[in-house]
N, C-alpha and C positions, 0 to 999 in steps of 0.2 A: 662547315666549321664557325664560320662568322656569326653565321643565322644561331647556332647552341649556345654560343658564348655570349651572344644578347639577349637569350631567353636566359641562360641562368645568372646573367647579369639582372635581368631584370626582377627574376624570384629572388635572389639574392638581398636584391637592396630592398626587398617587402619583407621581410619577416614575419609579420603577423597576418597578412593576407596568404602568404605560404604556410603557415600552419594552417591557418582558417580552410585552405584547400585542401591541404592533407586531412585534418581529420574529418573533413564532407565525404573523401572519397573513401576512408577507412568505415566511416557510417555506413555508407550505402555496401558497400561490401558483407561489412557485418549483419546487417538485417534488410537489406535493399531487396532482397528476394519476396519481399509480401507485396511489391509493388508490380511485381511480373503479370502478366493475364492469365487469369484462372485462379490466383493466387491471394493468401491474405497472410499476415502477421499475426496468429491467432494461436492458444490453443484449446479452440472449441471441439475440435475433436474427440476430445476427451468426454463429451456429453454423450456420443455416441454407445459411451460401455453404461449409460446408466437407462433404468425402463422411464420412458415408454421406448427410447430407439434402439434398444438393445438387440433385439431380434431382428431388426433390418439392417443393423451395422455393416458396410460395404468390408468387404474380405481384406481391402489392403489397408485397411486402417488398425493400426495395431489394437493389442488386449484394451489398455488405458487410455486408448490416444497416442500421439505421439510425445507428447511429454503431457504427461499427469501433474505434475507441480503444477502447473498454468490453472487450474481447475479454479481458483479463485478469479481472475481476469475473465474466465468465460463465465463462471458463475453469477458472479457481478459487478465487477467493472464494466464488460461491456454493456450488459442489459442496462446498466443505471446510465450509462453514457448515451448509449441509445433512446433510452425514454426521457431524457434531459431533451435532448437532440430533436424529439419528436413535439417538444412543448412549446420551445421556443415561439416564437420572441418573449414568450411567456416566463418566468423563471419560476421552475417548479419547486415550490417549498413543501409541499407534501407529497405522501408517497401513499396512495391507497391501495396497495398493491399485495404486501407484505405484512406482516405483525401486526393484522386487524387494524392496519391505517398508522404510519409516523413519519416525525419531520425526515426530508429528504436536503433540501441545504444545510439543515443544521446537522447533519452527521458529519461533516466535517471529508469523509472521503468520499464523497461523490463528485467533488473536485468541482461544481458547477462554472467557475471562473476561471478555473485555470488556462494560463495560456495554451496549455497542452491539449487540454478540451477543448479550446477555440478550434483546435483544427479539425477536428473531429465532427464538429458542427458546418464544417463550411466545404471540406472535399468528402467524396464517398465514402461512405464509413468505411468497411472493409479494408481500403485502402490507404485509409488516414492510422490506421493501426502502426503499418511500416512508417509511414511519416512523422507522427511523435516519438517513435521509437530512434529514429535516426536524430531528431532535432534534440532527442533527450540526450544522446552519445555525443552530439557534437558540443551544445553548449557546455554541458559537463567538460569536456575535455578542454574545449577554447576558454571555458573561465579560467582552467588548472592554468592553462597556457599563461594567460594575462598574468595572473596571479604570480606564476613562477616570473615572470619578467619584470613585476615591481621589486620582488625582494631580489631584484640586481641576476638574474640568471642569464647566460646566453640561450642564444635560438637552441641549441641541441639539447641542452639542460631543462628549458620549458617545455619544449616537445616533447620530452621522453614523463615529465609531469604530469600533462594533460594526457598523454595515451595509456600512462597506469593507472590514472583516477577514474576516468571514465568507460577502458575497455576492459578492465580488472574484473574478477568474477564477479565480487560482491554487487558492483555495478550493475553486470550486463543479465545477472539472475531477476532483479526485481525490475527491471525494465515496464514490465506487464503492471505494474503496481503504482498508487500513487504515492510511494516510497519515492522511486527517482524522480517525481515531479516538484519533490523538495530537494533532494541531494544535487538535483542539476543546480542549483542555486548557492551551492556550500560556497565554492572557490570565488562566484562572483559578491557574494556577501562577506568575504575576507579580503577580497580585493579594495570593494567599497569602505570597509574599513581602515585598510592600511592606509588609504589616501586620507581619511579621515584624520588620523593620529598625524598627518604629516601637514595635513592644510585643511585645519577646521574652518568651514565655512558654509556658505548657503549651497553651494554647489556639491561639495561631499556630503553634507546632510541630505540633501535630496537625492543622493545615488542609494547612498546607503537605506535610506527609506523606502527608495521603490523596489529594491532588493527584498529586503522586509516583508513589504508587502505581498509580492511574488509568490517568495516563499509560503507564507500562510497559505495563500489560495491554492498549494499544493493538492491536498487532499490527502496530508496525513501529520493532522496537530502533534501527535508525539515526537513525528521527526522533527518538526518544526520549533518542541521545546528544545530538543537537541543542539539545533543548529544556533537556539540564540543563545543555550548556555557556553556552546565553543566560541562564537562571536564574543561574549562577555569575555571568557577568557584571554582569546586573544588579543580582544582591546586592551585590556588590563595590563598583561604583559609586553605589548609593544610600545604603551603609553609608561611604561615603567622602565623601561630599557633609551627609549628614545630622553628620556628626562635624565638619564643616568649620563647616557653619551655623551649629550649637548649641555651637559652641566647645568642645569635650567633648576631652579629652587620650587618645592614641592606644587609652590602657590600655581604654579605653571600647568596643571591638571586640570584645573577648573576649566581650560575653556575645551580642551580636547574631551573631556568628561561631559560636560554639558552638551556637547555637539555629540555626542554618539547619545546620549538618552534622548534628546529631542528624536533624533534620527529612527533609536528603535520605538518610541513612543510615537512616533509618525507616522513610520511605517505598519506597526500593530495598526490605528487608525484606517489606514488606506482597506484594510482586511478585513476592517470593522462587521460589513455587512455579512461575510461570513462566519465570524469570530463572535459577534452578539448574540448569535441563534445557537451557534453551540454550547455558547456558555449558558445559555439556558435549559437546554437540551440536558446538558451535563449535571446538572443542579435536579433535576426527574428525573434521572437515570439510577441504576442500580450500579452502574459501571464503577463509580466514584467509591461508592464505599465496599464493593466487591475487589477493587484492585487495590485499594487502599491496605484491606486483610489480607492481602493473597501475598505470598512470600515473593518476594523478586525473583524469576530467572535467570537463568544464566546456560548458556552453550556449552559440552563436554570439552575438556580440554586436549582429548587425542586430536581432535580435528584443527588441532594448531599445525600438524603434519601437512595438512593442505598450502601453507605456505609454498610445500615444497614438491608434494605430489597430489596435484588437483582431480583426478579420479581413482586415486586409491579406493574410494568408496562407491566409483563407480558413477554412473550419471544415469539420469530421469529418462533419456532418448534412448538409453540400450539397455544394460542393466546395472539397475539399481541397489548395489548392498546395504545403503542403509542412507534413508531419506533425511532429512530434505536437503538438497544443495547448497538453499540459502546458510543453513548451518555452518557449513565448509566451506563458504565462501571466500579464501583467504587466498586464493591466488593471486599473485602480482605479476609473476615472470622471474626466471632465473636473475638474469641478467639484472634486474631490477634490485635483488636481495643484495647481490657484489655488489654493485652502484652505491647504496645505502650504505652499505659498511666501509665502504673505501670513504665515504662522505664523512664518516668519523674520525677516520685510521687518519687523513689528511687535516682535516681543521676539524677544531672542538670551539667553535662560535658560540654566544649565546642561543642565537637560533636554532642551531643543531643541536643542542643537549636541553634546549626546550622541547623541542621535536621529538628525539628522544623520551625522554618524559612523559608526555602527554600519549605518545604511543602506548607508552608500557602503561600508564592510567586506562586507556580503551582497551587493552588486553584481560586486564582486571576485571575490568565491569562484563566483558563478554564471558570471558572463562569464569568468573564467580572467584576471584583470590582473595583470601581474606588477609588484615583485616580492612584492608579497602572498601572490599566490594561491603561490606554490610556497615561501614560506616556510611557510605554514601546515598546509599539506598534507604536508610531513614531519612534521607534528604525529601521535603514536596518535592514531586514531580517526577525524580529517579524513583521515589515507593513504589510507584503507580506503573513506569513504564517500561519495555519492553530495551533493558540496555545493551541489551546483545547487539542491537543496531549500530551501536557505537564504533562496530567494526568497519564502518566507512572512512569513521575519520583515522583509523590505524592506518588506511589505506592512504589516506591522503600523505598522512606523515611519512609512509614509506616512500611516496611518489616524489615528494617534494626533496627527501633525501637524496633518492637516484638521480633525482635533477641536477643536484650541486655535485654529487659524485661525475656526475658526466662532464659538468665542466671543472671541476679539478683534471680530471683525464686529459681533457682536451683541449686542456690549457697549454699556451706555447712552452711555459715553464712547468716544468712538471715536478713533482714533489721528488724530494732528497731520498736515495737509494735505499733506504732502510724503511721509508716509508712504502716504497713501492715493491719492497720484499713483502711486506705485511700484508699489502693488501693483494699481491699473489695468491700469498700463503690460505689468508682468507676465501679469496672463491674457489681457491682446489679446495678447502675443507667444506663447504656449501656444496662444491658439487657431488662430495663422498658421503655427506650427512644421511641423507635416504636409502643409501646402499648399507651402511651400518645398521641405520634403524629397522631394517626390514628382515636382516639378519639377526641381530636384537630379537623382535617380535616373532621369526621365525616363520613369516609369511612371503621371504623370497622361495618359488617354487619354480626350481632350477628344469623341472620335467614340462614347466609349460609357457618356457621362454620362445618358443617358436609360434604359438598359439597368440601370445602376446606381442610379439614384433608384429604379426598378423592384422592385429587390433589396433597397435600403435600407429604404426605407418603402412598397411596397407588398406586401412580406414577400413576395414570390416566390424560389425556388430559381431561383440561375443557370444557363444552359446547362451540362450535363454535356461538355466537350471530346471532341473525336474520338476515335477509339483510334489509337494510334501518333504523336498530335501531342502533342509538347513541352506538359505542363502550364501551364511556367513562361510559355511565349511566344503560350498559346494567347488566343483571343478570350474566354473564360470569365474568364480570370485576372486580364485588363484591366478588366473586368465586375465581379471580384470587388475589384479594388484601387479601382478607382472608388466602387462601393458604401461602402467601408470610408469614404473620405474625406467622402461625401455624409451617412453616419452621425454620423459624428466633428463636422463644421461645425456643424449646427443643436444640438447638445446641447452642444458648449462656447460656441456661441456665448449659447447662454441662460444657462449659467453667467455669463459675462463682464456680461452684459445688469444680469443679477441683482447683481452684486458692484459694477456701477457703479451702480445704481439707489441701492444702501445707501451706495455713499461718494464717489459724485460726481452725483448728480441734480442739476440748474440748478435745479429749483424745489422738490418736495416729495421729501424723501426717501425711499424704502422702510423701513417701520418695522421692529423687532427680528422682532415676532412673525412676519409674511407671510414676511420674509427665511428666517427660520429652516424654516419650514415648506413652502415653495415651494426652498429648497436641498434639503430631506429626498426632497420631491418630483421633483425635479429628478435627484437620486442615484438614486433607486431605480429611476426608469425606464432611465437610462443603463446602470445594471449590469443590469437585466432585460433590455434589448436586447442586451446584450452576451453574457449567459451563460445564457438561460434558452434551455432547448432541448439544451442537450450532457447532460442526464441526461433520457432520451425513455422517456415512460409505454405500453410497448406493449401490444401485443394481447398477453393471459394467453396465447392459442391457440398464437402464434408463440415465448413464451419457453420453452416446455417442449421441447425436440425429443424425438420419438418414438422406442421401438425399430423401428429398421428390420430387414429380413429379416436384413442382417450382422451386426448388432449381436446379434440371438436366435443367429445361429450360434454367436459366440466367448462368448455366455454358456452353451452347451451344451460348453462344453469346458472349464470353470471345473474347477479352478483352474488350469489352464495359464494362461501370461500370453501374450499379443499386442503388438504394435506396430503402428504404422502409417507407411507408407512413402510417402515425395513427394518427386518430384524439384523441386516448389517446395517452398523452404524454410521460407517461412510459410506455407504451407495444409498444414497437417498433417492427415489422417487423423484424424477422432475426436480432437479435438486435446485439449491438456495437462490432465490431473484429472480428463476428465469419465467417466473410467471410474469412479470415486468412485459415482457418481451410478446405473451401470448394473449394479455391483455385478459390473464385469470388472478385471481385473487386469491392466494396464499395465507393461511393464518401464521406458517411458519417464515423465517425468513434470517439472512445472517446480513446483519449492518451493525455499526454500534454509534454509540449507545444506544442502549435499550432501555426504554421505559420503565421505571421502576415495578410497578403494580402490574405490567404485562408479564417481564420479567420473573415476576414472585409466582404468579398464576402460574405459569410456565414450566418453572422449577419444580413448583409442589407437586401439580396433576400432570403433565403432558409428558416431561422427560425427565424424571425425578430418576437423581444419582447420577447425570453426566457428568456433575464437575467442572471445575475452572478452567481443565485444559483448552476449551472450547466453548462458543456459544450453546448454549442447547438449546435453542429456538432453531436451530436447523434440523432438530429432530422431533419425532412425536413418536407417539403408541397410541396404540386403542385398547387400553386397561380400561375398567367402568370409570376410575377416576378419570381419567384422561378425555374420556367420553363426555362425561358431563362438564369439563372445561369448557371442550369442543364446542359441545352444545351452546356454551353459552356466547360462539362467537361465532355462531351462524354455519359452520364446518359442516356442511350439509355431503360431503363426498368425500371419501378415501381412496387414494388410491397405491397399491401395491402391485410389486410385479408378479405375471403369470404362475411363474415356479413357485412365490413366496404364496401365491392364493389355494395351490395344491397342497404342500407343505404343511403351512400352517395358516391356513381360510381364518379370517377374521369372527367375531364371535361378539357379539354385544346386543343390548339392547336396541332396537330401530334399526339394527344394521342389515341389509340386503344387497346383494347384486344386480348391480344396474347397468353397466357394461362387462362382457368380457371378451377380450381378443389377445390377438400374440402380443400386443405391444403392452398389454397392463389387464389387469382389474380394477373395478371403481366398485365400491360400496355406497351405497348410499343410507343417508343416517335421517331418519325420520323425525328423530327426537332434536333435530338442531330448529335453535329460534329463528324465526324468519328477520332479515337484515331488520325490518323496522316492526314495534308493534307497540300495543299500549296496553297497560298498566291502573289501574284507579287502587291500589294497594301500597302503602312501603312499609319496610321494615329499617328500624334507625338501628344501625348497629355502630358502636364505638371504636375506634381504634382498627388496624389496616389488617392488623394478624385475624381478628374475629371479624372484620368483615370478608378476609377471604376462606376461612373456614365456612362461613355464612353460605357464600354462593358455590362451596363444591362441596358441600354437605349431601348426600343422598336424597335427604327429604326436601330438598329447596326447588319451592315452586318457581319457577324461573317465566315461567308465562303467565303469573298471576300478581307478581309482588316483585318490587324492585327494591333490593337494600341499600340503602345511603348511608351516608356516614353524618348527614344533619337531619333534623326533621325539613320537610320539604314541603311549605305554606299550603293549605288545602286539601292535601292527598291525606288520608285515612288513614290509620296505621293498622296492620294483618294484625286480623286476630284469629288463629288459629289459619285453616287451610281457608284459602281464597284463590279464585276462579278470575281474570281476566272478565268484564262484560262482554256478553254476546254482540253486542251490536258495536262494540268499539273497533273501529280498521284503522288500518294505517299503510300506507302505502309509497316508494319511492319513485316520485314523478321523475327526477333526473337525478344521476350520482355519477358527477365527476370527481377530479383528484381533489381540489380544493373549494367545491362548490355542491351542496345537495340539498334538494326541494323535496319535503315530503308531506302528501295528504292525509292529514288524521281525522277521523270523525270518533268524537266521546261524547256520550250521556251523561257523565259527571267528571268532576275534575279528576284529572289521569295525568300520570307522566307518559309522553310518547319519548320511545327507546328505541337510538340507533346504536347496532353491534359494531360501534367503533370505536378505537380506543379515545380517552377524555384525554386530552392534552391544551394547557395554556394555548390561548388563541384563537380557538373558535370561538366563534359568534355567532347568536341566533337572533332571527326576527319570528314573531308570531303572528301571523296576518299584517306584516308590515312593521310591528311595534318591537324595540328590542326586547329580550326574554333574557335571564341566564340558563347557562348549559349545567345540568346538576351531573357530579358523577354520582353515577347508579350500578349497582352489580359489582364495585370493586375497580371495574376497569372501563365498561361504558357509558357515551352520553346520554342524558335526557334532556326533555323540554317539559314544563308544565304548562299543562293547557285547560281552561275550562271546557264546559258540555258547548258542545258544536262542532260545527266540520272548519279546521283549520289550515291554513297553508306554514309550515314552519321551511323558513331559508335557514341554514348553516353555511358561516364563511371562515376562512379559513385566514384569519390576518394577523398574524403576530407582532406584537407591538417590538420586538427584540430583531425582527428584520426591517418595520420601518427607522426603528434608531439607528439599527448597522448602517442602511445605506446611509442616511442623512450625516453619520459621522465620518462613512469612506467621501461620501461627494465633498462635502467639508474640508477634508483633510487634502482630498484631491486638489481641489482647488487653491489650498495653500501651496502644496508643491508645484503647482504650475506658476502659481505668482512669485516665488523664490527664483523657479530657475527664469519665470521674465525679467525677475529685477537683475538677475545676474547676468542675461544678456545685453537690456537696456545700457547696465554699467560698463559692459565691454563695449560696446557700440560708442558709450561717448569718450571711454578713454580712447578708444582708436581715431575716434573725430578730432580730440584735441591732438593727439600726435602726429594728425595730417597737417592740422592746420600749424 
């Protein structure tokens, strides 16, 4: 007994260490299965539903994989991470494998320098995915705990805040995306801002700058924009509140305002090595104009019901009635809502009222409530951002209110009787709301309650709806909805009982310690029931799709490009960005932003009509217009599924079957341009639209004439039909990511054309002498040469990268200098005090 008391005394005397341990244990329980032998935390088995692995998919892998909503992580983020890892210690600036080549570091979402990416560089890759997820959960929760403590919460309230923020649905469902690499830093940034308001100085400025820089490295610029906005709002509120409470003159705002500005600018400068290339890329992209001219989106208001019933629309790991779970990730726990309401009933401080107002602002932005939504989305930044993701800040507000609510109810001095009655009544009403909702909506099916109970607490999967049946009206949907209510009722009922036992017990009131402990256990159980399993730990053997016969054939055709073609838009052969994993060159790709001219070419010819709901470069067709554009990009092979090859075989000039197997069919395209070739004529066309029309017209002689936007000196203008000189040749001596060596022979002044994207930062030499790279054929690179044999060297050396890392280095040295001066000053003060 004395040993137990000593142990209790040790941990109770170290609340911060205790909180860290609790969050670490919870993070391991949530996603730690991914580090078990033979397992990995990945949704990569969704790839096995695609060509060329569909025919050999193991029987124990579900139809679309364990969680089809994690497709982006398997298709995009994991291949990028693996590619970056393979290039180290060289920083990968260029990605040659997708979209005819494009910047990699500059895309933002590759997150090359993110601390979370560093974990995957040093640990075994497939094990590192679970470690990264655990680290995100821990940092998000622990940061929110520290922020709560800074705001005056006791241990229990701050612990609730961290648990709700990081283990709530919205954070958990985005774990595999770069968004949470930014979200995990939100409470740390707010905590650093709080310290800066209280004591503006070198240390607080350095702390805020460090967090701002780290979150910019996270890999999701849009989330970083939202964080900086929220940070500015929080600073303004706290600074003005501090001014009022301390009765200081307005001029007293100057020092914290300057400190905040310096910290924000310094933090941005720390991340300049990423932000400078990104800014350059955005300026050369189609995304800027397209997003500005596209109406801001929002999610359906009915999903607000997920605040209460998280599985009402099913879940992707079982029966998914309505995709995607990210759009309905409102759930934060039943007891959380009750505690948040009680916080507003007990005290209406400026901080709590501000949280409610900001939470309502976030709701308006997420579900598009006018006129606020329309007014805000006219502002720069908001006009082009996916503001639905402000949901994470709504949940942070709820978490903070719940933390204060727990503090209020666990105080030795309870609220007065009338307030206690209101809290109990409000908690009871929260329990009943979903029942009333389902009765009014007519979605409560009494006949399926037994099946719903088995799904809810027997943990069995609901039956899959039969093929051809409307899922929304199926028996499966009824069972899922009933189960969601049956999950809610006992958890919400237990939360109500806890609060009633604390506030309204007729005999003996529940004590503080049991109340806090039971509340924490109930909240953890609630959030784990809602969110555990969304990030599955699958077999390692199913996470890495093998190289099939079709893939090996495509590898034999390198460095020529290929595409996958499917009549089913959302099921593309060898999906987005997986070319990086197999060393293939895919003309398609999924990565933002997209170089403007490449985007225009693809939308006009290869994937017309796809629209702005997704990136058209994911998809390809084999129409005559598409083939002309693909010829230009050296697409020598087209991969289709074996069933599609039977049902709708590809037809077109130059197409013939080159490979046929159970895994897929590859059509060779004999009209594709070689990766490098020589032309001795140019056709100068003014204006981007006219150039695009010229290179995609049926009569364009792409083998003998280059379309240029200005006359290239020494190259004759084409007069009628022209063909390249028969004695002119060019071949690739070497082709690396950021270095290309070409051997070319020309009998007259000519252009050597490489069918890679033209983009600023590529430098060329001809026989060791600098030479300009010309933009030819609307999207490609060309270099002018004279008669004779030449060696052409192209290197990617963007000035934006050089500027970025220099600015980052200077900012880092300044930050370290500020910290060193603080340390030296502290040592001197201690020395004087000792003397």
